[in-house]
DSSP file (Angstrom, degrees, kcal/mol; ACC not computed):
  #  RESIDUE AA STRUCTURE BP1 BP2  ACC     N-H-->O    O-->H-N    N-H-->O    O-->H-N    TCO  KAPPA ALPHA  PHI   PSI    X-CA   Y-CA   Z-CA
    1    1 A M              0   0    0      0, 0.0     2,-0.3     0, 0.0    10,-0.0   0.000 360.0 360.0 360.0 132.2  231.0  223.4   22.3
    2    2 A R        -     0   0    0      8,-0.1     2,-0.5     0, 0.0     8,-0.4  -0.792 360.0-141.0-104.8 143.5  228.5  223.6   19.6
    3    3 A V        -     0   0    0     -2,-0.3     6,-0.2     6,-0.1     2,-0.0  -0.910  19.3-137.7-103.4 128.3  228.3  226.2   16.8
    4    4 A T    >   -     0   0    0      4,-2.5     3,-2.4    -2,-0.5    -1,-0.0  -0.202  32.7 -95.8 -77.5 171.5  224.8  227.4   15.8
    5    5 A E  T 3  S+     0   0    0      1,-0.3    -1,-0.1     2,-0.1    -2,-0.0   0.802 127.2  56.4 -58.2 -27.0  223.7  227.9   12.3
    6    6 A K  T 3  S-     0   0    0      2,-0.1    -1,-0.3     1,-0.0    -2,-0.0   0.523 122.1-107.4 -82.9  -4.6  224.5  231.6   12.7
    7    7 A G  S <  S+     0   0    0     -3,-2.4     2,-0.3     1,-0.3    -2,-0.1   0.638  72.5 144.0  92.3  15.8  228.0  230.7   13.7
    8    8 A Q        -     0   0    0      2,-0.0    -4,-2.5     0, 0.0     2,-0.3  -0.656  28.0-171.2 -96.5 148.0  227.4  231.6   17.4
    9    9 A V        -     0   0    0     -2,-0.3     2,-0.6    -6,-0.2    -6,-0.1  -0.954  23.8-122.0-129.6 152.8  229.0  229.7   20.4
   10   10 A T        -     0   0    0     -8,-0.4    -8,-0.1    -2,-0.3     3,-0.0  -0.857  24.2-134.5 -95.2 125.2  228.3  230.0   24.1
   11   11 A I        -     0   0    0     -2,-0.6     5,-0.1     1,-0.1    -2,-0.0  -0.664  31.3-111.1 -75.6 123.5  231.4  230.9   26.1
   12   12 A P    >>  -     0   0    0      0, 0.0     4,-2.5     0, 0.0     3,-0.5  -0.184  21.3-121.6 -52.8 146.3  231.5  228.6   29.2
   13   13 A K  H 3> S+     0   0    0      1,-0.2     4,-3.0     2,-0.2     5,-0.3   0.898 111.1  56.3 -61.5 -41.1  230.9  230.3   32.5
   14   14 A N  H 3> S+     0   0    0      1,-0.2     4,-1.8     2,-0.2    -1,-0.2   0.844 110.7  45.1 -64.1 -31.0  234.2  229.3   34.0
   15   15 A I  H <> S+     0   0    0     -3,-0.5     4,-2.4     2,-0.2    -1,-0.2   0.916 112.1  51.7 -73.5 -44.4  236.0  230.9   31.0
   16   16 A R  H  <>S+     0   0    0     -4,-2.5     5,-3.0     1,-0.2     4,-0.3   0.902 112.7  46.6 -55.4 -43.3  233.8  234.0   31.2
   17   17 A D  H ><5S+     0   0    0     -4,-3.0     3,-0.7     3,-0.2    -1,-0.2   0.913 110.7  51.0 -61.7 -47.3  234.7  234.3   34.9
   18   18 A R  H 3<5S+     0   0    0     -4,-1.8    -2,-0.2    -5,-0.3    -1,-0.2   0.880 118.5  37.5 -61.3 -39.3  238.4  233.8   34.3
   19   19 A L  T 3<5S-     0   0    0     -4,-2.4    -1,-0.2     2,-0.1    -2,-0.2   0.371 108.1-122.2 -94.7   4.9  238.5  236.5   31.7
   20   20 A N  T < 5 +     0   0    0     -3,-0.7     2,-0.6    -4,-0.3    -3,-0.2   0.917  50.1 168.1  55.2  45.7  236.0  238.8   33.4
   21   21 A I      < -     0   0    0     -5,-3.0    -1,-0.2    -6,-0.2    -2,-0.1  -0.837   8.7-179.2 -96.6 122.6  233.7  238.8   30.4
   22   22 A E    >   -     0   0    0     -2,-0.6     3,-2.1     1,-0.1    24,-0.1  -0.736  40.4 -73.6-116.3 162.5  230.3  240.3   31.2
   23   23 A P  T 3  S+     0   0    0      0, 0.0    -1,-0.1     0, 0.0     3,-0.1  -0.283 120.4  27.2 -55.6 137.2  227.2  240.8   29.0
   24   24 A G  T 3  S+     0   0    0      1,-0.4    25,-0.1    -3,-0.0     2,-0.1   0.139  91.4 121.9  96.7 -21.2  227.8  243.6   26.5
   25   25 A M    <   -     0   0    0     -3,-2.1     2,-0.4    20,-0.1    -1,-0.4  -0.422  60.8-124.0 -72.2 150.9  231.6  243.2   26.4
   26   26 A E        +     0   0    0     16,-0.3    16,-3.0    -3,-0.1     2,-0.3  -0.806  29.7 179.8-101.2 138.3  233.2  242.6   23.0
   27   27 A V  E     -A   41   0A   0     -2,-0.4     2,-0.3    14,-0.3    14,-0.2  -0.875   7.9-158.8-129.1 163.4  235.4  239.6   22.4
   28   28 A D  E     -A   40   0A   0     12,-2.7    12,-2.9    -2,-0.3     2,-0.6  -0.974  17.9-126.6-142.5 156.3  237.3  238.3   19.4
   29   29 A F  E     -A   39   0A   0     -2,-0.3     2,-0.5    10,-0.2    10,-0.2  -0.918  26.5-166.5-104.9 125.6  238.8  235.1   18.1
   30   30 A V  E     -A   38   0A   0      8,-3.0     8,-3.2    -2,-0.6     2,-0.6  -0.962  10.3-147.6-118.6 124.2  242.5  235.3   17.1
   31   31 A Q  E     -A   37   0A   0     -2,-0.5     6,-0.2     6,-0.2     5,-0.1  -0.790  16.5-148.5 -92.8 119.7  244.2  232.6   15.2
   32   32 A R    >   -     0   0    0      4,-3.2     3,-2.0    -2,-0.6    -1,-0.0  -0.304  30.2-102.3 -76.7 168.4  247.9  232.2   16.0
   33   33 A S  T 3  S+     0   0    0      1,-0.3    -1,-0.1     2,-0.1    -2,-0.0   0.751 121.7  59.5 -63.0 -26.0  250.5  231.1   13.6
   34   34 A D  T 3  S-     0   0    0      2,-0.1    -1,-0.3     1,-0.0     3,-0.1   0.402 121.1-106.5 -82.1   2.2  250.4  227.6   15.1
   35   35 A G  S <  S+     0   0    0     -3,-2.0     2,-0.2     1,-0.3    -2,-0.1   0.253  77.2 135.1  92.5 -15.4  246.7  227.3   14.2
   36   36 A V        -     0   0    0     -5,-0.1    -4,-3.2     1,-0.0     2,-0.5  -0.481  47.7-142.6 -68.5 136.7  245.5  227.7   17.9
   37   37 A V  E     -A   31   0A   0     -6,-0.2     2,-0.4    -2,-0.2    -6,-0.2  -0.904  15.6-161.0-106.4 129.5  242.5  230.0   18.1
   38   38 A E  E     -A   30   0A   0     -8,-3.2    -8,-3.0    -2,-0.5     2,-0.6  -0.836  14.3-136.2-109.4 143.6  242.5  232.3   21.2
   39   39 A L  E     +A   29   0A   0     -2,-0.4     2,-0.4   -10,-0.2   -10,-0.2  -0.874  32.8 178.0 -94.4 123.9  239.5  234.2   22.7
   40   40 A V  E     -A   28   0A   0    -12,-2.9   -12,-2.7    -2,-0.6     2,-0.4  -0.957  30.3-117.2-130.7 148.7  240.5  237.7   23.7
   41   41 A R  E     -A   27   0A   0     -2,-0.4   -14,-0.3   -14,-0.2   -20,-0.0  -0.654  31.4-121.9 -78.4 135.7  238.6  240.6   25.1
   42   42 A V    >   -     0   0    0    -16,-3.0     3,-2.1    -2,-0.4   -16,-0.3  -0.691  37.4-106.6 -77.3 125.3  238.5  243.7   22.9
   43   43 A P  T 3  S+     0   0    0      0, 0.0    -1,-0.1     0, 0.0   -16,-0.0  -0.246  98.4   1.4 -53.3 130.7  240.1  246.5   24.8
   44   44 A G  T 3> S+     0   0    0      4,-0.0     4,-3.6     3,-0.0     5,-0.4   0.491  89.9 138.6  73.2   4.4  237.5  249.0   26.0
   45   45 A G  H <> S+     0   0    0     -3,-2.1     4,-1.9   -19,-0.2     5,-0.1   0.932  76.0  22.1 -45.1 -72.8  234.6  247.1   24.6
   46   46 A R  H  > S+     0   0    0     -4,-0.2     4,-2.8     1,-0.2     5,-0.2   0.926 125.1  53.9 -64.0 -44.1  232.0  247.3   27.3
   47   47 A E  H  > S+     0   0    0      1,-0.2     4,-2.8     2,-0.2    -1,-0.2   0.907 108.9  49.8 -59.1 -41.8  233.4  250.4   28.8
   48   48 A S  H  X S+     0   0    0     -4,-3.6     4,-2.9     2,-0.2    -1,-0.2   0.913 110.1  49.9 -63.7 -42.2  233.3  252.1   25.5
   49   49 A V  H  X S+     0   0    0     -4,-1.9     4,-2.5    -5,-0.4    -2,-0.2   0.942 114.0  45.6 -62.0 -45.2  229.7  251.2   24.9
   50   50 A L  H  X S+     0   0    0     -4,-2.8     4,-2.2     1,-0.2    -2,-0.2   0.916 113.1  49.7 -63.0 -43.7  228.7  252.4   28.3
   51   51 A H  H  X S+     0   0    0     -4,-2.8     4,-2.3    -5,-0.2    -1,-0.2   0.906 111.7  48.1 -63.4 -43.3  230.7  255.6   27.9
   52   52 A R  H  X S+     0   0    0     -4,-2.9     4,-2.4     1,-0.2    -1,-0.2   0.901 110.6  52.6 -62.1 -41.6  229.1  256.3   24.4
   53   53 A S  H  X S+     0   0    0     -4,-2.5     4,-2.0    -5,-0.2    -2,-0.2   0.872 110.5  46.3 -64.2 -37.3  225.7  255.6   25.9
   54   54 A L  H  X S+     0   0    0     -4,-2.2     4,-2.8     2,-0.2     5,-0.2   0.915 112.1  51.5 -69.4 -42.0  226.2  258.1   28.7
   55   55 A E  H  X S+     0   0    0     -4,-2.3     4,-2.1     1,-0.2    -2,-0.2   0.892 111.0  47.6 -58.5 -42.0  227.6  260.7   26.2
   56   56 A D  H  X S+     0   0    0     -4,-2.4     4,-1.9     2,-0.2    -1,-0.2   0.912 113.0  49.5 -67.7 -40.5  224.5  260.2   24.0
   57   57 A W  H  X S+     0   0    0     -4,-2.0     4,-1.5     1,-0.2     3,-0.3   0.949 112.5  46.7 -65.2 -46.2  222.1  260.5   27.0
   58   58 A F  H  X S+     0   0    0     -4,-2.8     4,-1.3     1,-0.2    -1,-0.2   0.839 109.5  54.1 -60.6 -36.8  223.8  263.7   28.3
   59   59 A A  H  < S+     0   0    0     -4,-2.1    -1,-0.2     1,-0.2    -2,-0.2   0.835 106.6  51.7 -66.2 -33.2  223.8  265.2   24.8
   60   60 A K  H  < S+     0   0    0     -4,-1.9    -1,-0.2    -3,-0.3    -2,-0.2   0.839 111.7  47.9 -68.2 -32.8  220.0  264.6   24.6
   61   61 A L  H >< S+     0   0    0     -4,-1.5     3,-2.2    -5,-0.2     4,-0.3   0.757  84.2 115.2 -79.0 -23.2  219.6  266.4   28.0
   62   62 A E  T 3< S+     0   0    0     -4,-1.3    -3,-0.0     1,-0.3    -4,-0.0  -0.224  89.4   2.9 -55.8 124.0  221.8  269.3   27.0
   63   63 A G  T 3  S+     0   0    0      1,-0.1    -1,-0.3     2,-0.0    -2,-0.1   0.607  98.0 112.3  79.3  13.1  219.7  272.5   26.9
   64   64 A T    <   +     0   0    0     -3,-2.2     2,-0.3     2,-0.0    -2,-0.1   0.544  47.1  99.3 -96.8  -7.0  216.4  270.9   28.1
   65   65 A S        +     0   0    0     -4,-0.3     3,-0.1     1,-0.1    -4,-0.0  -0.655  34.4 166.0 -82.5 135.0  216.2  272.6   31.4
   66   66 A D        +     0   0    0     -2,-0.3    -1,-0.1     1,-0.1    -2,-0.0  -0.101  34.0 124.5-133.0  34.0  213.9  275.5   31.7
   67   67 A S        -     0   0    0      2,-0.1     3,-0.1     1,-0.1    -1,-0.1   0.744  69.5-131.4 -68.9 -23.8  213.7  275.8   35.5
   68   68 A G        +     0   0    0      1,-0.3     2,-0.3    -3,-0.1    -1,-0.1   0.459  65.4 127.7  83.6   1.7  214.8  279.5   35.4
   69   69 A L        -     0   0    0      1,-0.0    -1,-0.3     2,-0.0    -2,-0.1  -0.688  55.3-132.1 -94.8 148.2  217.4  278.7   38.1
   70   70 A N     >  -     0   0    0     -2,-0.3     4,-2.2    -3,-0.1     3,-0.2  -0.388  34.6 -96.7 -84.0 171.5  221.0  279.5   37.9
   71   71 A S  H  > S+     0   0    0      1,-0.2     4,-2.7     2,-0.2     5,-0.2   0.893 123.4  53.2 -57.5 -43.2  223.8  277.0   38.7
   72   72 A D  H  > S+     0   0    0      1,-0.2     4,-2.3     2,-0.2    -1,-0.2   0.908 110.4  47.0 -60.3 -42.0  224.2  278.3   42.3
   73   73 A E  H  > S+     0   0    0      2,-0.2     4,-2.3     1,-0.2    -1,-0.2   0.886 111.7  51.0 -66.5 -39.4  220.5  277.9   43.0
   74   74 A I  H  X S+     0   0    0     -4,-2.2     4,-2.6     2,-0.2    -2,-0.2   0.926 110.4  49.2 -62.4 -46.8  220.5  274.4   41.5
   75   75 A M  H  X S+     0   0    0     -4,-2.7     4,-2.3     2,-0.2    -2,-0.2   0.896 108.9  52.4 -61.7 -41.1  223.4  273.4   43.7
   76   76 A T  H  <>S+     0   0    0     -4,-2.3     5,-3.3     1,-0.2    -1,-0.2   0.927 111.9  46.5 -61.8 -43.3  221.8  274.7   46.8
   77   77 A L  H ><5S+     0   0    0     -4,-2.3     3,-1.4     3,-0.2    -2,-0.2   0.906 110.5  52.8 -60.8 -42.0  218.7  272.7   46.0
   78   78 A T  H 3<5S+     0   0    0     -4,-2.6    -2,-0.2     1,-0.3    -1,-0.2   0.889 107.8  51.5 -59.8 -39.2  220.8  269.6   45.3
   79   79 A R  T 3<5S-     0   0    0     -4,-2.3    -1,-0.3    -5,-0.1    -2,-0.2   0.390 127.1 -99.0 -82.5   2.8  222.5  269.9   48.7
   80   80 A G  T < 5S+     0   0    0     -3,-1.4    -3,-0.2    -4,-0.2    -2,-0.1   0.656  75.4 142.2  93.1  19.1  219.2  270.1   50.4
   81   81 A G      < -     0   0    0     -5,-3.3    -1,-0.2    -6,-0.2     4,-0.1  -0.191  66.0-102.8 -82.0-177.7  218.9  273.9   50.9
   82   82 A D        -     0   0    0      2,-0.2    -5,-0.1    -2,-0.0     3,-0.1   0.420  56.2-103.8 -91.6   1.0  215.7  275.9   50.5
   83   83 A G  S    S+     0   0    0      1,-0.2     2,-1.2   -10,-0.1    -6,-0.1   0.334  85.6 123.2  96.7  -7.9  216.6  277.2   47.1
   84   84 A D        +     0   0    0      1,-0.2    -1,-0.2    -8,-0.1    -2,-0.2  -0.718  33.4 177.2 -88.7  95.8  217.5  280.7   48.2
   85   85 A A              0   0    0     -2,-1.2    -1,-0.2     1,-0.2   -11,-0.0   0.586 360.0 360.0 -78.9  -7.3  221.1  281.0   46.9
   86   86 A D              0   0    0     -3,-0.1    -1,-0.2   -13,-0.0    -2,-0.0   0.504 360.0 360.0 -80.5 360.0  221.6  284.6   48.1
């Protein structure tokens, strides 16, 4: 395994597969007391990034609807109704 000038390494595919490491996930190198360095997944790494992204997206959407429909009318339309909630 070669280290780039920026200190980057490519994790071999068989190791990524074994550890279920996917693009966007966070990993860390941990040095044990015996000098061995382990590659570990950071708990919640990718999931946290996805969760934060969704929260940011929903926050941007909050208060942006001006359809004039109430929630019952929106649910009727969502379920394939004609929009008449009464």
